[in-house]
Every structure is written in structure tokens, then in C-alpha cells.
C-alpha positions in Angstrom: 0.3 -75.0 2.1 1.6 -71.5 1.4 -0.6 -71.5 -1.7 -3.5 -72.9 0.0 -3.3 -70.5 2.4 -2.8 -67.6 0.3 -5.9 -69.1 -2.0 -8.3 -69.3 1.0 -7.4 -65.6 2.0 -7.5 -64.2 -1.6 -11.2 -65.7 -1.5 -12.3 -64.0 2.0 -10.9 -60.4 0.5 -12.9 -61.2 -2.5 -15.9 -62.3 -0.3 -15.4 -59.0 1.5 -15.2 -57.2 -1.6 -18.2 -57.8 -3.1 -20.0 -57.7 0.4 -19.0 -53.9 0.3 -20.0 -53.5 -3.6 -23.6 -54.8 -2.2 -23.8 -53.0 0.7 -23.0 -49.7 -1.4 -21.2 -46.7 -0.2 -21.4 -45.4 3.1 -24.1 -42.0 2.7 -21.7 -39.7 4.9 -24.7 -36.9 4.4 -27.6 -38.4 5.2 -29.8 -37.0 7.9 -32.7 -39.4 8.5 -34.9 -40.5 11.8 -34.7 -44.3 11.1 -36.8 -46.9 13.1 -36.4 -50.8 12.8 -39.3 -52.4 13.9 -38.6 -56.3 13.9 -40.5 -59.1 14.6 -39.8 -61.0 17.4 -42.6 -64.0 16.8 -42.1 -67.6 17.4 -42.2 -68.3 13.7 -38.7 -66.9 13.3 -37.3 -70.2 14.9 -39.3 -72.6 12.4 -38.2 -76.4 13.3 -36.1 -75.1 16.0 -33.2 -75.6 13.3 -30.2 -74.0 14.1 -30.2 -74.4 17.6 -26.6 -75.4 19.4 -26.4 -77.2 22.6 -25.7 -74.1 24.5 -28.6 -72.2 23.3 -31.8 -71.5 25.1 -34.9 -70.1 24.5 -33.7 -66.9 26.4 -30.9 -66.3 23.9 -30.8 -67.1 20.4 -32.7 -70.3 19.3 -31.9 -70.3 15.5 -30.0 -69.2 13.2 -32.6 -67.1 11.6 -33.2 -64.7 14.4 -29.0 -63.6 13.9 -29.9 -63.6 10.3 -32.4 -61.1 11.1 -30.2 -58.9 13.5 -27.0 -59.0 11.4 -28.9 -58.0 8.3 -30.1 -55.2 10.1 -27.0 -54.0 10.7 -25.8 -54.3 7.5 -28.3 -51.5 6.6 -27.2 -49.2 9.7 -23.6 -49.9 7.8 -24.8 -47.8 5.0 -25.4 -45.0 7.2 -23.4 -42.5 9.3 -24.9 -42.3 12.5 -23.8 -39.2 14.4 -25.6 -36.1 16.0 -25.7 -34.1 12.9 -26.6 -37.2 10.5 -28.7 -40.6 10.6 -30.4 -41.1 14.3 -31.4 -44.9 14.5 -34.5 -46.1 16.9 -35.3 -50.1 17.4 -38.5 -51.6 18.7 -39.5 -55.3 18.4 -42.9 -56.5 18.6 -44.5 -60.1 19.8 -47.4 -60.5 22.1 -46.9 -56.4 22.3 -44.6 -53.6 21.5 -41.4 -53.5 22.7 -39.4 -50.5 23.1 -35.5 -51.3 22.7 -33.9 -47.9 22.4 -34.5 -44.6 21.0 -33.1 -42.2 18.6 -31.0 -40.2 20.7 -29.4 -43.1 22.7 -26.4 -44.2 20.6 -24.6 -41.5 18.2 -22.4 -43.8 16.3 -22.5 -46.4 14.2 -20.8 -49.3 16.2 -23.0 -48.3 19.2 -26.1 -48.5 17.4 -25.0 -52.4 15.7 -24.1 -53.5 19.2 -27.3 -52.8 20.5 -29.0 -54.5 17.6 -26.9 -57.5 17.9 -27.8 -58.0 21.7 -31.6 -58.1 20.9 -33.3 -61.3 23.1 -35.5 -63.0 21.1 -39.1 -63.5 22.8 -40.8 -66.0 20.3 -44.3 -64.6 20.8 -47.1 -63.9 18.7 -47.2 -61.5 15.8 -48.9 -57.7 17.0 -47.7 -55.8 14.0 -50.0 -52.9 14.9 -47.9 -52.6 18.4 -44.7 -52.8 17.1 -45.7 -49.9 14.9 -47.6 -48.0 17.3 -44.1 -47.4 19.2 -42.3 -46.8 16.3 -44.5 -44.0 15.2 -44.3 -42.7 18.9 -40.5 -42.7 18.4 -40.3 -40.6 15.5 -43.2 -38.1 16.4 -42.5 -37.5 20.1 -39.4 -35.1 21.4 -38.8 -37.2 24.6 -37.5 -40.1 21.9 -35.2 -38.0 19.8 -38.0 -36.7 17.2 -36.4 -34.1 15.1 -38.0 -31.2 12.7 -40.1 -32.0 10.0 -37.5 -31.1 7.4 -35.6 -34.5 8.2 -36.7 -37.4 6.6 -39.1 -40.2 8.6 -38.1 -44.0 8.2 -39.6 -47.1 9.3 -38.1 -50.8 8.5 -40.6 -53.7 9.4 -38.6 -56.7 9.1 -41.2 -59.8 9.5 -41.8 -63.1 8.6 -46.1 -63.6 8.9 -48.7 -62.3 8.7 -50.0 -60.0 11.7 -52.1 -61.8 14.4 -54.6 -58.9 14.2 -54.9 -57.4 11.2 -57.9 -55.2 11.8 -55.7 -53.4 13.9 -53.0 -53.1 11.5 -55.0 -50.9 8.9 -55.5 -47.9 11.0 -52.1 -47.9 12.3 -50.2 -47.5 8.7 -53.1 -45.1 7.6 -52.0 -43.1 10.7 -48.5 -43.2 10.2 -48.4 -42.8 6.2 -50.7 -39.8 6.5 -47.7 -37.9 8.9 -45.6 -38.5 5.8 -43.6 -41.2 6.9 -42.0 -43.8 4.8 -42.5 -47.4 6.0 -40.2 -50.3 3.9 -41.5 -53.9 4.3 -39.0 -56.7 4.4 -40.8 -60.2 4.1 -39.3 -63.1 4.4 -41.9 -65.9 3.4 -40.4 -68.8 4.0 -43.0 -71.1 3.2 -45.6 -71.8 0.9 -48.2 -71.1 3.4 -46.5 -67.7 4.6 -46.3 -66.5 1.4 -50.0 -66.9 0.6 -50.4 -64.3 3.3 -48.6 -61.4 1.1 -51.5 -59.8 0.5 -51.8 -58.9 4.4 -48.3 -57.7 4.7 -47.3 -56.0 0.9 -49.9 -53.0 1.9 -48.3 -51.8 5.0 -45.6 -50.7 2.6 -45.6 -46.8 1.2 -45.2 -47.8 -2.1 -44.6 -51.1 -4.3 -41.0 -50.2 -4.4 -40.7 -49.8 -0.3 -42.0 -53.8 -0.6 -38.9 -56.5 -0.6 -40.4 -60.3 -0.4 -37.6 -63.0 0.6 -38.5 -66.7 0.0 -36.0 -67.6 2.8 -34.0 -66.5 6.1 -30.8 -67.4 4.4 -31.4 -64.2 1.9 -31.1 -62.1 4.5 -27.1 -62.8 4.4 -26.8 -61.9 0.5 -29.9 -59.3 -0.1 -29.0 -55.6 0.7 -31.0 -54.2 -2.5 -31.9 -50.5 -2.6 -33.4 -50.2 0.9 -31.0 -47.4 2.3 -30.4 -45.1 -0.3 -30.4 -41.3 -1.5 -34.0 -41.5 -1.6 -33.7 -42.3 2.6 -32.1 -39.1 3.4 -34.5 -36.6 0.9 -37.9 -35.6 3.0 -40.8 -35.8 0.4 -42.9 -32.1 -0.6 -45.5 -31.9 1.6 -49.1 -33.0 0.2 -50.7 -30.5 -2.0 -53.8 -28.8 0.3 -56.2 -28.0 -2.2 -57.1 -24.4 -2.2 -60.7 -23.0 -1.5 -62.9 -23.1 -4.4 -63.1 -19.7 -5.8 -66.3 -17.8 -7.0 -67.3 -17.6 -10.7 -66.4 -14.5 -12.4 -69.3 -13.9 -13.6 -72.2 -14.0 -11.4 -76.0 -15.5 -12.7 -78.7 -12.3 -13.3 -80.3 -11.5 -10.4 -84.2 -11.5 -10.1 -85.9 -8.9 -8.4 -87.7 -10.1 -5.2 -91.6 -9.5 -5.1 -93.0 -6.1 -3.9 -94.2 -6.3 -1.0 -97.7 -5.2 -0.1 -98.1 -1.0 0.9 -99.8 -0.6 4.4 -100.4 2.9 4.8 -99.0 4.9 7.9 -102.6 6.1 8.9 -106.1 5.8 7.7 -108.2 7.8 5.1 -111.6 8.5 6.1 -114.5 10.1 4.0 -114.5 14.1 3.6 -118.1 13.9 4.0 -120.3 12.0 5.8 -124.3 11.7 5.7 -126.6 13.7 7.1 -127.7 13.3 11.1 -131.4 12.9 11.1 -133.8 13.2 14.5 -135.5 9.9 15.7 -139.1 9.9 15.7 -140.7 9.6 19.8 -141.6 6.3 18.1 -137.9 5.2 17.9 -137.1 6.7 21.4 -140.4 4.8 22.9 -139.4 2.0 25.5 -141.4 -0.6 27.2 -143.6 0.4 30.1 -142.5 -1.7 32.9 -144.2 -1.4 36.3 -144.9 1.7 37.8 -142.4 3.2 35.6 -144.1 5.2 32.8 -141.5 6.3 30.1 -142.9 9.9 29.0 -142.5 8.8 25.6 -144.6 6.0 25.7 -148.5 6.4 24.9 
């Protein structure tokens, strides 16, 4: 009996050690602003598998929802949450985007984890763009604890399906990426139908290595991957802005513009005029009218 108990205890510690190895070392010096953006849609409950008799839709309707929250907290465990270290915010989305807590609300790892674990399930649609809009606000507005541009900024999107309004997702993503904010996507493709939607989800990630696809919710319990790493704490260099085009060192030969016609300032007159001749009487004769007789007329 004692042997059985000791063996069970050894298994527990072995599992703990493997889990800690998977999680990796805590990044004590990591200074980053990280916002979790969690899908809170109806599809997470699936066929309602995992319901417990004492649970209601307002609480935790499935194991899948608890798995998502536990997965998020496992990532938080790799970070040293403190005023001069990592800051964590949380938003979720369904029919709308929902603000849960900002980057300055909790200043320790344990308080952040407790807040994530208490997130209520909604079971709505999947308006991913509205969640991303809220995540962007937390990372760019001082009222939500946004820090300077020298601090790395990351959104970790955890979702299990395609967005309800795909046309609005790409503009939201483009706005985020233009600001140098990294988007990591964890896509839970639990069915063939959902896996077929991968082309709509994968482009949300900043790079290929920022995209993780899991084939079941159960994988959330064992996958830790390389989501939180040293790169998470390193601000990428700003994008190179092209300089203005320089003028060529040699210019083509200039052409002489056509000469305008010269207009004289004063008009010149001939120096001699033809001789003046006295007109004859006949030239000065006018026609006689009435009683008036021009003396020059015959």
C-alpha cells in the first residue's frame, strides 16, 4: 500500500517536472505589453460535452472553455508580471468586443491568473474584429496602461473558428500590424469543417511562426510551444523609411530658349519727307449749293 502511494506521488512529481520543462523558464527580465484576445463564441461548447450537473451557461459550460483559460494562464506563468516587467491585459469577443481588464489593473502573476480564470462564458458569435479593436486600444491608449514605443507589444488571439464578419477583420489586422504590434494566433481546428476555414484565420498572424494550429481543445492542456520567448520581450527595429530621391550628380545639357523678338522702345521716322506742293484751285473747288458761292468755283 505504501509502495503504491509512493509510486503515485512519484508520477505526480514527474508530470509536474515535464509540465515545467514544457513551459520553460520564467522570463524574469521580460518587459512587454501583452493582451490576450479570447474567442467567447458558442462553438467552444461544441456538443455541450463536458457539462456538469451543477453548471449553467452563465458559468463554464464545457471543458473546452476551461481549457482555453488554463492555456492562457500557462502562458502567463512564463512571464514575470510586475510594474517594471510584463504587463497583461485581457479582452474577449462574441457578438461584440468586451473589455475585461487593462495593462495596469494587475501587477502580479497570481492576480492576473485569478482574473483570467474567472472570465465568464458568453456563447455568442465570432466577431473577431471587435476583439482585435479592443486589444489595439489597450496597447495604444495611455488610459489603459500603454507604455512607450520601446516596449514590445503583443496580441495573443485564441480562437476556434472563422470570423463572423471576415470583411472587417483584415482592415483591423492591417491597422495593428502597421503599428508594429505582433499578433500571435492560436487556432483550435477541432473539426474538418473548422480546419477548412484556416485560410481565413492564418493571415491574421504577423508571420508564419506566429501561427499555431491545434487539432483539438485537449491539445491546449499539453501544448506550450514557443509562444512566449525572448523574442516576445524584444522590440523589433522600426521600419525603414525610404529617403527622398536624390538629384542625379550630372544634369543633361540645358538648351538655350528661343530668343524673343526685340521691340524698339521708340519708333524711328524717316529723316526726309517728300516736298510739299500747293493744291490747284480745282483741287480746292467745292460744289456750289444754294445762294452760297464759293469764290473758288467757276
